[in-house]
PDB file as gemmi writes it, atoms N, CA and C in Angstrom:
CRYST1    1.000    1.000    1.000  90.00  90.00  90.00 P 1                      
ATOM      1  N   MET A   1      13.513  20.339 -18.402  1.00  0.00           N  
ATOM      2  CA  MET A   1      14.275  19.612 -17.470  1.00  0.00           C  
ATOM      3  C   MET A   1      13.766  20.292 -16.056  1.00  0.00           C  
ATOM      4  N   THR A   2      13.589  19.303 -15.191  1.00  0.00           N  
ATOM      5  CA  THR A   2      12.582  19.350 -13.980  1.00  0.00           C  
ATOM      6  C   THR A   2      13.699  20.103 -13.092  1.00  0.00           C  
ATOM      7  N   ASP A   3      13.241  21.332 -12.287  1.00  0.00           N  
ATOM      8  CA  ASP A   3      13.892  21.720 -11.144  1.00  0.00           C  
ATOM      9  C   ASP A   3      13.619  21.130 -10.080  1.00  0.00           C  
ATOM     10  N   ARG A   4      14.311  20.471  -9.505  1.00  0.00           N  
ATOM     11  CA  ARG A   4      14.109  19.301  -8.479  1.00  0.00           C  
ATOM     12  C   ARG A   4      14.129  20.466  -7.133  1.00  0.00           C  
ATOM     13  N   LYS A   5      14.446  21.715  -7.221  1.00  0.00           N  
ATOM     14  CA  LYS A   5      14.606  22.316  -5.933  1.00  0.00           C  
ATOM     15  C   LYS A   5      13.243  22.859  -5.497  1.00  0.00           C  
ATOM     16  N   LYS A   6      12.135  22.698  -6.888  1.00  0.00           N  
ATOM     17  CA  LYS A   6      11.172  23.581  -6.765  1.00  0.00           C  
ATOM     18  C   LYS A   6       9.864  22.641  -6.850  1.00  0.00           C  
ATOM     19  N   ASN A   7      10.180  21.428  -7.299  1.00  0.00           N  
ATOM     20  CA  ASN A   7       9.118  20.598  -7.682  1.00  0.00           C  
ATOM     21  C   ASN A   7       8.677  19.577  -6.942  1.00  0.00           C  
ATOM     22  N   PRO A   8       7.952  19.593  -5.750  1.00  0.00           N  
ATOM     23  CA  PRO A   8       7.583  18.325  -4.580  1.00  0.00           C  
ATOM     24  C   PRO A   8       7.362  16.932  -5.308  1.00  0.00           C  
ATOM     25  N   ARG A   9       6.703  17.076  -6.294  1.00  0.00           N  
ATOM     26  CA  ARG A   9       6.450  15.748  -7.329  1.00  0.00           C  
ATOM     27  C   ARG A   9       7.553  14.811  -7.064  1.00  0.00           C  
ATOM     28  N   VAL A  10       8.848  15.395  -7.414  1.00  0.00           N  
ATOM     29  CA  VAL A  10      10.334  14.878  -7.923  1.00  0.00           C  
ATOM     30  C   VAL A  10      10.519  14.261  -6.216  1.00  0.00           C  
ATOM     31  N   TYR A  11      10.280  14.908  -5.323  1.00  0.00           N  
ATOM     32  CA  TYR A  11      10.621  14.323  -3.973  1.00  0.00           C  
ATOM     33  C   TYR A  11       9.818  13.461  -3.280  1.00  0.00           C  
ATOM     34  N   LEU A  12       8.410  13.745  -3.958  1.00  0.00           N  
ATOM     35  CA  LEU A  12       7.247  12.448  -3.709  1.00  0.00           C  
ATOM     36  C   LEU A  12       7.664  11.179  -4.508  1.00  0.00           C  
ATOM     37  N   GLN A  13       8.428  11.455  -5.389  1.00  0.00           N  
ATOM     38  CA  GLN A  13       8.809  10.016  -6.156  1.00  0.00           C  
ATOM     39  C   GLN A  13       9.852   9.662  -5.725  1.00  0.00           C  
ATOM     40  N   ASP A  14      10.949  10.373  -5.242  1.00  0.00           N  
ATOM     41  CA  ASP A  14      11.843   9.692  -4.490  1.00  0.00           C  
ATOM     42  C   ASP A  14      11.619   9.043  -3.278  1.00  0.00           C  
ATOM     43  N   ILE A  15      10.496   9.537  -2.659  1.00  0.00           N  
ATOM     44  CA  ILE A  15      10.088   8.898  -1.561  1.00  0.00           C  
ATOM     45  C   ILE A  15       9.549   7.173  -2.076  1.00  0.00           C  
ATOM     46  N   LEU A  16       8.544   7.385  -2.982  1.00  0.00           N  
ATOM     47  CA  LEU A  16       8.184   6.061  -3.587  1.00  0.00           C  
ATOM     48  C   LEU A  16       9.402   5.114  -4.186  1.00  0.00           C  
ATOM     49  N   ASP A  17       9.962   5.611  -5.116  1.00  0.00           N  
ATOM     50  CA  ASP A  17      11.107   4.764  -5.289  1.00  0.00           C  
ATOM     51  C   ASP A  17      11.771   4.146  -4.511  1.00  0.00           C  
ATOM     52  N   ALA A  18      12.053   4.914  -3.393  1.00  0.00           N  
ATOM     53  CA  ALA A  18      13.151   4.413  -2.115  1.00  0.00           C  
ATOM     54  C   ALA A  18      12.514   3.241  -1.590  1.00  0.00           C  
ATOM     55  N   ILE A  19      11.047   3.398  -1.242  1.00  0.00           N  
ATOM     56  CA  ILE A  19      10.285   2.324  -0.508  1.00  0.00           C  
ATOM     57  C   ILE A  19      10.174   1.060  -1.419  1.00  0.00           C  
ATOM     58  N   ALA A  20      10.198   1.047  -2.869  1.00  0.00           N  
ATOM     59  CA  ALA A  20      10.131   0.360  -3.693  1.00  0.00           C  
ATOM     60  C   ALA A  20      11.381  -0.453  -3.659  1.00  0.00           C  
ATOM     61  N   LYS A  21      12.379  -0.007  -3.401  1.00  0.00           N  
ATOM     62  CA  LYS A  21      13.676  -0.601  -3.411  1.00  0.00           C  
ATOM     63  C   LYS A  21      13.668  -1.449  -1.913  1.00  0.00           C  
ATOM     64  N   VAL A  22      13.091  -0.781  -0.645  1.00  0.00           N  
ATOM     65  CA  VAL A  22      13.244  -1.617   0.438  1.00  0.00           C  
ATOM     66  C   VAL A  22      12.429  -2.739   0.525  1.00  0.00           C  
ATOM     67  N   GLU A  23      11.259  -2.795  -0.539  1.00  0.00           N  
ATOM     68  CA  GLU A  23      10.184  -3.668  -0.745  1.00  0.00           C  
ATOM     69  C   GLU A  23      10.943  -4.903  -1.171  1.00  0.00           C  
ATOM     70  N   THR A  24      11.716  -4.490  -2.143  1.00  0.00           N  
ATOM     71  CA  THR A  24      12.519  -5.815  -2.972  1.00  0.00           C  
ATOM     72  C   THR A  24      13.529  -5.936  -1.864  1.00  0.00           C  
ATOM     73  N   TYR A  25      14.543  -5.459  -1.397  1.00  0.00           N  
ATOM     74  CA  TYR A  25      15.419  -5.589  -0.304  1.00  0.00           C  
ATOM     75  C   TYR A  25      15.207  -6.346   0.773  1.00  0.00           C  
ATOM     76  N   ALA A  26      14.073  -5.925   1.265  1.00  0.00           N  
ATOM     77  CA  ALA A  26      13.535  -6.737   2.362  1.00  0.00           C  
ATOM     78  C   ALA A  26      12.524  -8.094   2.040  1.00  0.00           C  
ATOM     79  N   SER A  27      12.391  -7.923   0.778  1.00  0.00           N  
ATOM     80  CA  SER A  27      11.283  -9.214   0.345  1.00  0.00           C  
ATOM     81  C   SER A  27      11.835 -10.672   0.860  1.00  0.00           C  
ATOM     82  N   GLU A  28      12.618 -10.830   1.358  1.00  0.00           N  
ATOM     83  CA  GLU A  28      13.097 -12.321   1.539  1.00  0.00           C  
ATOM     84  C   GLU A  28      13.040 -12.603   3.167  1.00  0.00           C  
ATOM     85  N   GLY A  29      12.868 -11.558   3.784  1.00  0.00           N  
ATOM     86  CA  GLY A  29      11.984 -11.623   5.413  1.00  0.00           C  
ATOM     87  C   GLY A  29      13.193 -11.471   6.164  1.00  0.00           C  
ATOM     88  N   GLU A  30      12.750 -11.357   7.479  1.00  0.00           N  
ATOM     89  CA  GLU A  30      13.558 -10.861   8.555  1.00  0.00           C  
ATOM     90  C   GLU A  30      14.888 -11.462   8.924  1.00  0.00           C  
ATOM     91  N   HIS A  31      14.656 -12.715   8.584  1.00  0.00           N  
ATOM     92  CA  HIS A  31      15.654 -13.778   9.004  1.00  0.00           C  
ATOM     93  C   HIS A  31      17.097 -13.248   7.843  1.00  0.00           C  
ATOM     94  N   ASP A  32      16.567 -13.365   6.796  1.00  0.00           N  
ATOM     95  CA  ASP A  32      17.596 -12.787   5.900  1.00  0.00           C  
ATOM     96  C   ASP A  32      18.125 -11.332   5.853  1.00  0.00           C  
ATOM     97  N   PHE A  33      17.201 -10.412   6.511  1.00  0.00           N  
ATOM     98  CA  PHE A  33      17.707  -9.027   6.569  1.00  0.00           C  
ATOM     99  C   PHE A  33      18.772  -9.099   7.817  1.00  0.00           C  
ATOM    100  N   PHE A  34      18.367  -9.630   8.642  1.00  0.00           N  
ATOM    101  CA  PHE A  34      19.523  -9.647  10.095  1.00  0.00           C  
ATOM    102  C   PHE A  34      21.037 -10.560   9.782  1.00  0.00           C  
ATOM    103  N   LYS A  35      20.913 -11.670   8.648  1.00  0.00           N  
ATOM    104  CA  LYS A  35      22.242 -12.047   8.470  1.00  0.00           C  
ATOM    105  C   LYS A  35      22.840 -11.514   7.327  1.00  0.00           C  
ATOM    106  N   ASP A  36      22.249 -10.640   6.590  1.00  0.00           N  
ATOM    107  CA  ASP A  36      23.073 -10.169   5.373  1.00  0.00           C  
ATOM    108  C   ASP A  36      23.202  -8.715   5.598  1.00  0.00           C  
ATOM    109  N   GLY A  37      24.607  -8.282   5.790  1.00  0.00           N  
ATOM    110  CA  GLY A  37      25.120  -6.908   6.085  1.00  0.00           C  
ATOM    111  C   GLY A  37      24.633  -6.138   4.769  1.00  0.00           C  
ATOM    112  N   LYS A  38      24.802  -6.751   3.066  1.00  0.00           N  
ATOM    113  CA  LYS A  38      24.518  -6.062   2.276  1.00  0.00           C  
ATOM    114  C   LYS A  38      23.187  -5.217   2.032  1.00  0.00           C  
ATOM    115  N   THR A  39      22.208  -6.396   2.550  1.00  0.00           N  
ATOM    116  CA  THR A  39      20.612  -6.069   2.673  1.00  0.00           C  
ATOM    117  C   THR A  39      20.389  -4.805   3.715  1.00  0.00           C  
ATOM    118  N   GLN A  40      21.206  -5.110   4.888  1.00  0.00           N  
ATOM    119  CA  GLN A  40      21.033  -4.011   5.865  1.00  0.00           C  
ATOM    120  C   GLN A  40      21.584  -2.587   5.291  1.00  0.00           C  
ATOM    121  N   ASP A  41      22.645  -2.685   4.628  1.00  0.00           N  
ATOM    122  CA  ASP A  41      23.088  -1.558   4.153  1.00  0.00           C  
ATOM    123  C   ASP A  41      22.477  -0.630   3.041  1.00  0.00           C  
ATOM    124  N   ALA A  42      21.764  -1.560   2.285  1.00  0.00           N  
ATOM    125  CA  ALA A  42      20.863  -1.157   1.140  1.00  0.00           C  
ATOM    126  C   ALA A  42      19.521  -0.492   1.415  1.00  0.00           C  
ATOM    127  N   VAL A  43      18.793  -1.227   2.715  1.00  0.00           N  
ATOM    128  CA  VAL A  43      17.728  -0.646   3.234  1.00  0.00           C  
ATOM    129  C   VAL A  43      18.151   0.615   4.056  1.00  0.00           C  
ATOM    130  N   ILE A  44      19.021   0.424   4.880  1.00  0.00           N  
ATOM    131  CA  ILE A  44      19.568   2.043   5.382  1.00  0.00           C  
ATOM    132  C   ILE A  44      19.385   3.067   4.727  1.00  0.00           C  
ATOM    133  N   ARG A  45      20.436   2.990   3.626  1.00  0.00           N  
ATOM    134  CA  ARG A  45      20.659   3.823   2.292  1.00  0.00           C  
ATOM    135  C   ARG A  45      19.153   4.361   1.505  1.00  0.00           C  
ATOM    136  N   GLN A  46      18.545   3.282   1.746  1.00  0.00           N  
ATOM    137  CA  GLN A  46      16.759   3.775   1.139  1.00  0.00           C  
ATOM    138  C   GLN A  46      16.460   4.702   2.191  1.00  0.00           C  
ATOM    139  N   ILE A  47      16.122   4.377   3.371  1.00  0.00           N  
ATOM    140  CA  ILE A  47      15.800   5.040   4.612  1.00  0.00           C  
ATOM    141  C   ILE A  47      15.977   6.453   4.627  1.00  0.00           C  
ATOM    142  N   SER A  48      17.575   6.513   4.399  1.00  0.00           N  
ATOM    143  CA  SER A  48      18.131   7.837   4.262  1.00  0.00           C  
ATOM    144  C   SER A  48      17.450   8.865   3.161  1.00  0.00           C  
ATOM    145  N   ILE A  49      17.492   8.078   2.168  1.00  0.00           N  
ATOM    146  CA  ILE A  49      16.654   8.858   1.057  1.00  0.00           C  
ATOM    147  C   ILE A  49      15.275   9.199   1.368  1.00  0.00           C  
ATOM    148  N   VAL A  50      14.529   8.456   1.747  1.00  0.00           N  
ATOM    149  CA  VAL A  50      13.023   8.736   2.186  1.00  0.00           C  
ATOM    150  C   VAL A  50      13.118  10.247   3.295  1.00  0.00           C  
ATOM    151  N   GLY A  51      14.075   9.950   4.180  1.00  0.00           N  
ATOM    152  CA  GLY A  51      13.959  11.145   5.181  1.00  0.00           C  
ATOM    153  C   GLY A  51      14.902  12.649   4.305  1.00  0.00           C  
ATOM    154  N   GLU A  52      15.737  12.388   3.533  1.00  0.00           N  
ATOM    155  CA  GLU A  52      16.131  13.521   2.700  1.00  0.00           C  
ATOM    156  C   GLU A  52      15.070  14.206   2.167  1.00  0.00           C  
ATOM    157  N   ALA A  53      14.589  13.301   1.260  1.00  0.00           N  
ATOM    158  CA  ALA A  53      13.295  13.881  -0.079  1.00  0.00           C  
ATOM    159  C   ALA A  53      12.390  14.468   1.010  1.00  0.00           C  
ATOM    160  N   ALA A  54      11.884  13.941   1.778  1.00  0.00           N  
ATOM    161  CA  ALA A  54      10.991  14.303   2.955  1.00  0.00           C  
ATOM    162  C   ALA A  54      11.430  15.740   3.714  1.00  0.00           C  
ATOM    163  N   ALA A  55      12.390  15.837   3.943  1.00  0.00           N  
ATOM    164  CA  ALA A  55      13.323  17.258   4.474  1.00  0.00           C  
ATOM    165  C   ALA A  55      13.162  18.176   3.488  1.00  0.00           C  
ATOM    166  N   LYS A  56      13.111  17.910   1.966  1.00  0.00           N  
ATOM    167  CA  LYS A  56      13.241  18.871   0.930  1.00  0.00           C  
ATOM    168  C   LYS A  56      11.797  18.982   0.563  1.00  0.00           C  
ATOM    169  N   LEU A  57      10.838  18.316   0.961  1.00  0.00           N  
ATOM    170  CA  LEU A  57       9.213  18.740   0.569  1.00  0.00           C  
ATOM    171  C   LEU A  57       9.188  20.268   1.013  1.00  0.00           C  
ATOM    172  N   PRO A  58       8.584  21.023   0.444  1.00  0.00           N  
ATOM    173  CA  PRO A  58       7.899  22.196   1.029  1.00  0.00           C  
ATOM    174  C   PRO A  58       7.244  22.259   2.364  1.00  0.00           C  
ATOM    175  N   ALA A  59       7.308  23.344   3.149  1.00  0.00           N  
ATOM    176  CA  ALA A  59       6.706  23.149   4.592  1.00  0.00           C  
ATOM    177  C   ALA A  59       5.541  23.228   4.533  1.00  0.00           C  
ATOM    178  N   ALA A  60       4.637  23.898   3.391  1.00  0.00           N  
ATOM    179  CA  ALA A  60       3.499  24.094   2.982  1.00  0.00           C  
ATOM    180  C   ALA A  60       3.044  22.654   2.954  1.00  0.00           C  
ATOM    181  N   LEU A  61       3.369  21.884   1.793  1.00  0.00           N  
ATOM    182  CA  LEU A  61       3.046  20.322   1.729  1.00  0.00           C  
ATOM    183  C   LEU A  61       2.871  19.694   2.922  1.00  0.00           C  
ATOM    184  N   ARG A  62       3.759  19.691   3.753  1.00  0.00           N  
ATOM    185  CA  ARG A  62       4.260  19.161   4.641  1.00  0.00           C  
ATOM    186  C   ARG A  62       3.235  19.271   5.855  1.00  0.00           C  
ATOM    187  N   ALA A  63       2.487  20.488   5.917  1.00  0.00           N  
ATOM    188  CA  ALA A  63       1.897  20.884   6.782  1.00  0.00           C  
ATOM    189  C   ALA A  63       0.201  20.687   6.273  1.00  0.00           C  
ATOM    190  N   GLN A  64       0.002  20.556   5.015  1.00  0.00           N  
ATOM    191  CA  GLN A  64      -1.323  19.956   4.442  1.00  0.00           C  
ATOM    192  C   GLN A  64      -1.430  18.494   5.139  1.00  0.00           C  
ATOM    193  N   HIS A  65      -0.695  17.944   5.320  1.00  0.00           N  
ATOM    194  CA  HIS A  65      -0.486  16.292   5.419  1.00  0.00           C  
ATOM    195  C   HIS A  65       0.156  16.134   6.836  1.00  0.00           C  
ATOM    196  N   ARG A  66      -0.476  16.606   7.886  1.00  0.00           N  
ATOM    197  CA  ARG A  66      -0.328  16.268   9.223  1.00  0.00           C  
ATOM    198  C   ARG A  66      -0.248  15.052   9.725  1.00  0.00           C  
ATOM    199  N   GLU A  67      -1.049  14.324   8.893  1.00  0.00           N  
ATOM    200  CA  GLU A  67      -1.127  12.857   9.693  1.00  0.00           C  
ATOM    201  C   GLU A  67       0.167  12.188   9.221  1.00  0.00           C  
ATOM    202  N   ILE A  68       1.150  12.574   8.433  1.00  0.00           N  
ATOM    203  CA  ILE A  68       2.258  12.135   8.028  1.00  0.00           C  
ATOM    204  C   ILE A  68       3.219  12.515   8.976  1.00  0.00           C  
ATOM    205  N   PRO A  69       4.081  11.727  10.008  1.00  0.00           N  
ATOM    206  CA  PRO A  69       5.057  11.847  10.902  1.00  0.00           C  
ATOM    207  C   PRO A  69       6.187  12.394  10.149  1.00  0.00           C  
ATOM    208  N   TRP A  70       6.181  13.602   9.532  1.00  0.00           N  
ATOM    209  CA  TRP A  70       7.255  14.069   8.607  1.00  0.00           C  
ATOM    210  C   TRP A  70       8.820  14.128   9.748  1.00  0.00           C  
ATOM    211  N   ARG A  71       8.468  14.422  11.054  1.00  0.00           N  
ATOM    212  CA  ARG A  71       9.495  14.973  11.898  1.00  0.00           C  
ATOM    213  C   ARG A  71      10.145  13.497  12.036  1.00  0.00           C  
ATOM    214  N   GLN A  72       9.517  12.325  12.443  1.00  0.00           N  
ATOM    215  CA  GLN A  72       9.982  11.497  12.849  1.00  0.00           C  
ATOM    216  C   GLN A  72      10.873  10.733  11.472  1.00  0.00           C  
ATOM    217  N   ILE A  73      10.105  10.971  10.094  1.00  0.00           N  
ATOM    218  CA  ILE A  73      10.644  10.445   9.337  1.00  0.00           C  
ATOM    219  C   ILE A  73      11.954  11.013   8.571  1.00  0.00           C  
ATOM    220  N   ILE A  74      12.323  12.465   8.906  1.00  0.00           N  
ATOM    221  CA  ILE A  74      13.518  12.972   8.871  1.00  0.00           C  
ATOM    222  C   ILE A  74      14.192  12.637   9.849  1.00  0.00           C  
ATOM    223  N   GLY A  75      13.652  12.457  10.874  1.00  0.00           N  
ATOM    224  CA  GLY A  75      14.636  12.266  12.128  1.00  0.00           C  
ATOM    225  C   GLY A  75      15.235  10.763  11.929  1.00  0.00           C  
ATOM    226  N   MET A  76      14.562   9.630  11.394  1.00  0.00           N  
ATOM    227  CA  MET A  76      14.883   8.553  11.289  1.00  0.00           C  
ATOM    228  C   MET A  76      16.359   8.722  10.078  1.00  0.00           C  
ATOM    229  N   ARG A  77      16.411   9.649   9.085  1.00  0.00           N  
ATOM    230  CA  ARG A  77      17.340   9.687   8.027  1.00  0.00           C  
ATOM    231  C   ARG A  77      18.638  10.254   9.053  1.00  0.00           C  
ATOM    232  N   ASN A  78      18.282  11.336   9.763  1.00  0.00           N  
ATOM    233  CA  ASN A  78      19.285  11.553  10.725  1.00  0.00           C  
ATOM    234  C   ASN A  78      20.092  10.698  11.629  1.00  0.00           C  
ATOM    235  N   ILE A  79      19.116   9.557  12.159  1.00  0.00           N  
ATOM    236  CA  ILE A  79      19.935   8.471  12.971  1.00  0.00           C  
ATOM    237  C   ILE A  79      20.850   7.706  12.018  1.00  0.00           C  
ATOM    238  N   VAL A  80      20.279   7.433  11.033  1.00  0.00           N  
ATOM    239  CA  VAL A  80      21.061   6.186  10.129  1.00  0.00           C  
ATOM    240  C   VAL A  80      21.778   6.880   9.481  1.00  0.00           C  
ATOM    241  N   VAL A  81      22.190   8.005   9.233  1.00  0.00           N  
ATOM    242  CA  VAL A  81      23.433   9.030   8.679  1.00  0.00           C  
ATOM    243  C   VAL A  81      24.451   9.268   9.542  1.00  0.00           C  
ATOM    244  N   HIS A  82      23.925   9.812  10.641  1.00  0.00           N  
ATOM    245  CA  HIS A  82      24.924  10.638  11.528  1.00  0.00           C  
ATOM    246  C   HIS A  82      25.513   9.404  12.736  1.00  0.00           C  
ATOM    247  N   ASP A  83      24.369   8.365  13.132  1.00  0.00           N  
ATOM    248  CA  ASP A  83      24.700   7.705  13.997  1.00  0.00           C  
ATOM    249  C   ASP A  83      25.037   6.047  13.508  1.00  0.00           C  
ATOM    250  N   TYR A  84      25.728   5.971  12.287  1.00  0.00           N  
ATOM    251  CA  TYR A  84      25.824   4.883  11.371  1.00  0.00           C  
ATOM    252  C   TYR A  84      26.246   3.534  12.559  1.00  0.00           C  
ATOM    253  N   SER A  85      27.097   3.990  13.063  1.00  0.00           N  
ATOM    254  CA  SER A  85      27.783   2.798  14.212  1.00  0.00           C  
ATOM    255  C   SER A  85      27.027   2.411  14.904  1.00  0.00           C  
ATOM    256  N   GLU A  86      25.990   2.956  15.249  1.00  0.00           N  
ATOM    257  CA  GLU A  86      24.957   2.494  16.394  1.00  0.00           C  
ATOM    258  C   GLU A  86      23.629   2.593  15.924  1.00  0.00           C  
ATOM    259  N   THR A  87      23.442   2.006  14.491  1.00  0.00           N  
ATOM    260  CA  THR A  87      22.249   1.919  13.748  1.00  0.00           C  
ATOM    261  C   THR A  87      21.648   0.329  14.736  1.00  0.00           C  
ATOM    262  N   ASP A  88      20.305   0.716  14.994  1.00  0.00           N  
ATOM    263  CA  ASP A  88      19.585   0.092  15.496  1.00  0.00           C  
ATOM    264  C   ASP A  88      18.667  -0.898  14.686  1.00  0.00           C  
ATOM    265  N   LEU A  89      19.269  -2.131  14.173  1.00  0.00           N  
ATOM    266  CA  LEU A  89      18.762  -3.359  13.168  1.00  0.00           C  
ATOM    267  C   LEU A  89      17.475  -3.519  13.248  1.00  0.00           C  
ATOM    268  N   PRO A  90      16.839  -3.593  14.738  1.00  0.00           N  
ATOM    269  CA  PRO A  90      15.702  -4.107  14.929  1.00  0.00           C  
ATOM    270  C   PRO A  90      14.461  -2.978  14.684  1.00  0.00           C  
ATOM    271  N   MET A  91      15.004  -1.729  14.985  1.00  0.00           N  
ATOM    272  CA  MET A  91      14.323  -0.409  14.709  1.00  0.00           C  
ATOM    273  C   MET A  91      14.258  -0.367  13.030  1.00  0.00           C  
ATOM    274  N   VAL A  92      15.587  -0.354  12.219  1.00  0.00           N  
ATOM    275  CA  VAL A  92      15.322  -0.401  10.982  1.00  0.00           C  
ATOM    276  C   VAL A  92      14.394  -1.496  10.540  1.00  0.00           C  
ATOM    277  N   TRP A  93      14.396  -2.257  10.676  1.00  0.00           N  
ATOM    278  CA  TRP A  93      13.423  -3.522  10.117  1.00  0.00           C  
ATOM    279  C   TRP A  93      12.113  -3.361  10.425  1.00  0.00           C  
ATOM    280  N   LYS A  94      11.680  -2.627  11.719  1.00  0.00           N  
ATOM    281  CA  LYS A  94      10.275  -2.389  11.931  1.00  0.00           C  
ATOM    282  C   LYS A  94       9.943  -1.174  10.999  1.00  0.00           C  
ATOM    283  N   VAL A  95      11.040  -0.186  10.443  1.00  0.00           N  
ATOM    284  CA  VAL A  95      10.460   0.957   9.620  1.00  0.00           C  
ATOM    285  C   VAL A  95      10.265   0.217   8.471  1.00  0.00           C  
ATOM    286  N   ALA A  96      11.013  -0.324   7.922  1.00  0.00           N  
ATOM    287  CA  ALA A  96      10.821  -1.127   6.621  1.00  0.00           C  
ATOM    288  C   ALA A  96       9.389  -2.108   6.672  1.00  0.00           C  
ATOM    289  N   GLU A  97       9.331  -3.041   7.403  1.00  0.00           N  
ATOM    290  CA  GLU A  97       8.208  -3.948   7.616  1.00  0.00           C  
ATOM    291  C   GLU A  97       6.985  -2.837   7.737  1.00  0.00           C  
ATOM    292  N   ARG A  98       6.815  -2.090   9.028  1.00  0.00           N  
ATOM    293  CA  ARG A  98       5.355  -1.462   9.287  1.00  0.00           C  
ATOM    294  C   ARG A  98       5.352  -0.008   8.666  1.00  0.00           C  
ATOM    295  N   ASP A  99       6.254   0.852   9.100  1.00  0.00           N  
ATOM    296  CA  ASP A  99       6.416   2.125   8.791  1.00  0.00           C  
ATOM    297  C   ASP A  99       6.024   2.452   7.142  1.00  0.00           C  
ATOM    298  N   LEU A 100       7.141   2.029   6.320  1.00  0.00           N  
ATOM    299  CA  LEU A 100       7.143   2.225   5.147  1.00  0.00           C  
ATOM    300  C   LEU A 100       5.771   1.788   4.298  1.00  0.00           C  
ATOM    301  N   PRO A 101       5.404   0.956   4.379  1.00  0.00           N  
ATOM    302  CA  PRO A 101       4.083   0.613   3.618  1.00  0.00           C  
ATOM    303  C   PRO A 101       2.810   1.712   3.916  1.00  0.00           C  
ATOM    304  N   ALA A 102       2.845   2.039   5.363  1.00  0.00           N  
ATOM    305  CA  ALA A 102       1.906   2.870   5.416  1.00  0.00           C  
ATOM    306  C   ALA A 102       2.212   4.411   4.913  1.00  0.00           C  
ATOM    307  N   LEU A 103       3.745   4.871   5.151  1.00  0.00           N  
ATOM    308  CA  LEU A 103       4.194   5.928   4.402  1.00  0.00           C  
ATOM    309  C   LEU A 103       3.627   5.845   2.770  1.00  0.00           C  
ATOM    310  N   LYS A 104       4.073   4.526   2.192  1.00  0.00           N  
ATOM    311  CA  LYS A 104       3.999   4.631   0.827  1.00  0.00           C  
ATOM    312  C   LYS A 104       2.473   4.970   0.372  1.00  0.00           C  
ATOM    313  N   LYS A 105       1.221   4.452   1.077  1.00  0.00           N  
ATOM    314  CA  LYS A 105      -0.140   4.621   0.692  1.00  0.00           C  
ATOM    315  C   LYS A 105      -0.053   6.132   0.768  1.00  0.00           C  
ATOM    316  N   ALA A 106       0.211   6.594   2.043  1.00  0.00           N  
ATOM    317  CA  ALA A 106      -0.114   8.046   2.189  1.00  0.00           C  
ATOM    318  C   ALA A 106       0.783   8.906   1.253  1.00  0.00           C  
ATOM    319  N   ILE A 107       1.631   9.039   0.644  1.00  0.00           N  
ATOM    320  CA  ILE A 107       2.450   9.474  -0.402  1.00  0.00           C  
ATOM    321  C   ILE A 107       1.716   9.181  -1.819  1.00  0.00           C  
ATOM    322  N   GLU A 108       1.152   8.026  -2.003  1.00  0.00           N  
ATOM    323  CA  GLU A 108       0.391   7.737  -2.981  1.00  0.00           C  
ATOM    324  C   GLU A 108      -0.859   8.640  -3.171  1.00  0.00           C  
ATOM    325  N   LYS A 109      -1.373   8.823  -2.152  1.00  0.00           N  
ATOM    326  CA  LYS A 109      -2.661   9.463  -1.784  1.00  0.00           C  
ATOM    327  C   LYS A 109      -2.499  10.979  -2.399  1.00  0.00           C  
ATOM    328  N   ILE A 110      -1.099  11.423  -2.064  1.00  0.00           N  
ATOM    329  CA  ILE A 110      -0.738  12.675  -1.917  1.00  0.00           C  
ATOM    330  C   ILE A 110      -0.814  12.867  -3.818  1.00  0.00           C  
ATOM    331  N   VAL A 111       0.129  11.987  -4.262  1.00  0.00           N  
ATOM    332  CA  VAL A 111       0.512  12.295  -5.739  1.00  0.00           C  
ATOM    333  C   VAL A 111      -1.108  12.105  -6.373  1.00  0.00           C  
ATOM    334  N   LYS A 112      -1.962  11.497  -6.226  1.00  0.00           N  
ATOM    335  CA  LYS A 112      -2.900  11.202  -6.788  1.00  0.00           C  
ATOM    336  C   LYS A 112      -3.988  12.145  -6.723  1.00  0.00           C  
ATOM    337  N   THR A 113      -3.846  12.635  -5.703  1.00  0.00           N  
ATOM    338  CA  THR A 113      -4.747  13.955  -5.288  1.00  0.00           C  
ATOM    339  C   THR A 113      -4.158  15.332  -6.453  1.00  0.00           C  
ATOM    340  N   ALA A 114      -2.701  15.197  -6.459  1.00  0.00           N  
ATOM    341  CA  ALA A 114      -2.150  16.413  -7.088  1.00  0.00           C  
ATOM    342  C   ALA A 114      -2.418  15.960  -8.451  1.00  0.00           C  
ATOM    343  N   GLU A 115      -2.474  15.076  -9.037  1.00  0.00           N  
ATOM    344  CA  GLU A 115      -2.832  14.594 -10.357  1.00  0.00           C  
ATOM    345  C   GLU A 115      -4.320  14.755 -10.754  1.00  0.00           C  
ATOM    346  N   ASP A 116      -5.169  14.742  -9.879  1.00  0.00           N  
ATOM    347  CA  ASP A 116      -6.702  15.192 -10.005  1.00  0.00           C  
ATOM    348  C   ASP A 116      -7.196  16.343 -10.457  1.00  0.00           C  
TER     349      ASP A 116                                                      
END                                                                             
């Protein structure tokens, strides 16, 4: 059994899994995202998972990959969780469409490097 508290690969995979779900949920496009509250909720939930998993990564791993904006990723989680009534949907869409694909590539690179 994997000890989630000590294995960063588990958290990296959680990030990739959450991004994959956002890709699926947002696949119908911006118009559908803004008219469907369930899709909005699903995307927001997965963004919170990305941030939570990023926060649980060891500080040393985050320091090795300073090209990734960890503070902003974790901060976005805090915004969507704690300021849920004031969630900025255009910002959520931007994160889903622009930021998460770039993060996915960076995380995949970390995972691949760790496997080599």
